[in-house]
C-alpha positions, -999 to 999 in steps of 0.1 A, spaced: 400 669 -523 366 657 -514 337 677 -502 320 665 -469 285 669 -484 293 643 -510 304 616 -486 282 586 -482 267 590 -447 264 553 -442 301 548 -445 312 581 -430 287 585 -402 315 597 -379 321 628 -401 283 636 -401 281 632 -363 312 653 -357 298 687 -345 331 705 -349 333 696 -386 296 702 -393 294 735 -374 325 746 -393 309 735 -426 277 754 -418 295 786 -410 316 782 -442 285 777 -463 268 807 -447 299 828 -455 299 817 -491 263 828 -493 272 863 -482 255 860 -448 281 880 -431 275 913 -449 281 946 -431 244 950 -423 242 914 -409 274 918 -390 260 948 -372 228 930 -364 247 899 -352 271 920 -331 241 938 -315 224 904 -307 256 889 -292 284 901 -269 308 899 -298 323 927 -319 321 925 -357 359 917 -357 353 889 -332 325 875 -354 347 876 -385 375 859 -365 351 831 -356 341 828 -392 377 826 -403 385 800 -376 355 779 -388 367 781 -424 401 769 -414 387 739 -395 366 730 -425 395 734 -450 418 713 -428 391 686 -426 388 685 -464 426 683 -468 426 652 -445 400 633 -465 
């Protein structure tokens, strides 16, 4: 399995330009960094019209998109 960040952008420009993949990658990386802690989730929920559960659902959906993309490479 290859990681998108290690792909040569000259040869795989379509992956770099694909917002769905790159947004999912960004959310996945933020999650790995611990960005979605309880305190941050509360702040994010207050700043959006989403509940903490909905935010975590979006994070999980993004991680699934990213994982499926990596499996296809």
